[in-house]
C-alpha positions in Angstrom: -17.8 1.9 10.8 -19.3 2.5 7.4 -22.8 1.7 6.3 -21.9 -1.5 4.4 -20.2 -3.3 7.3 -22.8 -5.4 9.2 -22.6 -5.3 13.0 -21.0 -8.4 14.5 -23.4 -10.8 16.1 -22.6 -11.6 19.8 -21.7 -15.3 20.3 -24.8 -15.8 22.7 -27.1 -14.3 20.1 -25.7 -16.4 17.3 -26.0 -19.5 19.5 -29.7 -18.7 20.1 -30.2 -18.3 16.4 -28.7 -21.7 15.7 -30.6 -23.4 18.5 -33.8 -22.0 17.0 -33.3 -24.2 13.9 -35.0 -27.6 14.4 -32.3 -30.3 15.0 -33.3 -32.3 11.9 -32.8 -29.2 9.7 -29.4 -28.2 10.9 -26.4 -28.7 8.6 -23.1 -30.2 9.7 -21.6 -26.7 9.6 -24.3 -25.4 11.9 -23.8 -28.3 14.4 -20.0 -27.5 14.4 -20.7 -23.8 15.0 -23.1 -24.7 17.9 -20.4 -26.9 19.5 -17.7 -24.2 19.1 -20.0 -21.5 20.6 -21.0 -23.7 23.5 -17.4 -24.4 24.3 -16.5 -20.8 24.0 -19.4 -19.7 26.3 -18.9 -22.4 28.9 -18.4 -20.8 32.3 -15.1 -22.7 32.9 -13.7 -21.1 29.7 -14.7 -17.5 30.4 -11.9 -15.0 30.8 -13.3 -13.8 34.2 -13.7 -17.3 35.6 -11.3 -18.5 38.2 -8.5 -20.8 36.9 -9.4 -24.4 37.6 -5.7 -25.3 37.7 -5.1 -23.0 40.7 -5.4 -24.8 44.0 -7.2 -22.9 46.7 -6.0 -24.0 50.1 -8.5 -23.5 53.0 -7.8 -23.9 56.7 -7.8 -27.6 57.6 -10.7 -27.1 60.2 -13.0 -26.0 57.3 -12.3 -29.1 55.3 -13.4 -31.6 57.9 -17.0 -32.8 58.0 -19.0 -31.9 61.0 -20.0 -35.1 62.7 -21.7 -34.0 65.9 -24.6 -32.3 64.3 -28.1 -33.5 64.7 -29.8 -34.4 61.5 -26.8 -36.1 59.8 -24.7 -33.0 59.0 -26.2 -31.9 55.7 -27.8 -28.5 56.1 -31.3 -28.1 54.5 -31.9 -31.8 54.3 -34.4 -33.6 56.4 -33.8 -37.0 57.9 -36.1 -39.7 56.8 -39.0 -40.5 59.1 -38.6 -43.6 61.2 -41.6 -45.7 61.8 -41.6 -48.1 64.8 -43.8 -51.2 65.0 
């Protein structure tokens, strides 16, 4: 790389630079670049992300809701208090 060639800016850094510009001051080209960078950087579009079109089959027993659990079956969630008159 010679001294006259600027280093390429990472997409994340460029997005941060564009987002630092107040919305009212952004040009149409900047808005377009923001949209393109957000799409490019979205987790579903990353190269290392799992393919959303590939179906992942799990054993049938794991797909069924657990009905015989106290508390309604949602872990970490409290049941509403019941007040009796």
